N, C-alpha and C positions, 0 to 999 in steps of 0.2 A: 276055861282052859288057860287063857292068857294070864288071868289073875293068879292061878295056881303056879304056873311056870315062873312068873315074876316073883312071887313070894318065896319060892325055893331057889331063886337065882339060877334058873335053867335057861334063860334067854341069852342069846349071843350078845357080846358087848357091842354097843353102838359105835359106829365109825364116824369120825369127824370129817368135815368137808376137805377135799383134796384140791390142790392147786390154788390159783388166784381167785379172789372173789369175783362173782359176776356183777359187772357194773351196769348191767341193763336195768333201766327203771320201768320196763314194761310198756313204754310208749313207742309206737312205730310211726307216728306222724311227725311232720316237721313244721316249723313256723314259716318257712320260706320255700318257694318252689325250687326245683333243680338242685336239691340237696341230697335226696335219697330216693331210690326207685325200687319197686318190687317187680320181680320178673316171674313169668311162668310160661309153660309150654303145654299144649294139648294136642293129641293126635285125633284127627277127625276122619271119619269114613265119608267118602264122596259118593255121588250118585253112580259114577262109573266104576265102582268097586275099587277105588284107589284110596290110599291113605295119605293124608297131608299133615304136616306139623305146622301149627300156628304158635308163634312166640310173641309175647307182648311185654312191654315195660310200662309201669304205671307210677306216676309221681306220687310220693307219699304225702305231699302237702295238700293237694286239691283233687286227687283221683284222676287227673288228666292222663290219657293214654299217650305216653311220650314216644312210643314206637311200636311197630308191629312188623312181623316178618313171617312169611309162609314158604315152606319148602316141601318137596315130596319125601325126601329122606334126610334125616338129620341126626346129629349127635347134639344133645341139648347144650352141653357146656360151651362149645365154640360159638354156637348161634346166640346164646344169651350174652356172651362176652362181646360179640360184635354189636348187638343191640344196645348194650349199656355204653359201649364206646361212642356210638352215635348219639345217645342221649346226652352224654357228657359234652361232646363236641357242640351239640345244638345249644346247650345251656351256656356255654362259654361265649358264644357270639351272639 
C-alpha cells in the first residue's frame, strides 16, 4: 500500500525539523563529580496505610546518592528544587 501511494504521489509532504538543532550528544554521564545530577521521586505505601514521598538526587559521574528527602505529602517540583539546591551547595564547599 505504501509503495502504491508513493508511486502515485499520494503521501503527505514531509516536514522539515523546526526550531534549533538539538545539541544533545546522547551522553548523560559526566567526567567529574558534582557537575550534573539526576532526580526522581517515588510514592511508597507504608505498613500503617500511609503514603510517603521519597526524593533522591544521584550524581551522573559516579552514581553517588547526593541527597535524599522523604515527606508525607509533597509537590515534586519544589522538593526536587530544594534537593538540587542542597547538592549544589555541598559541591561548592
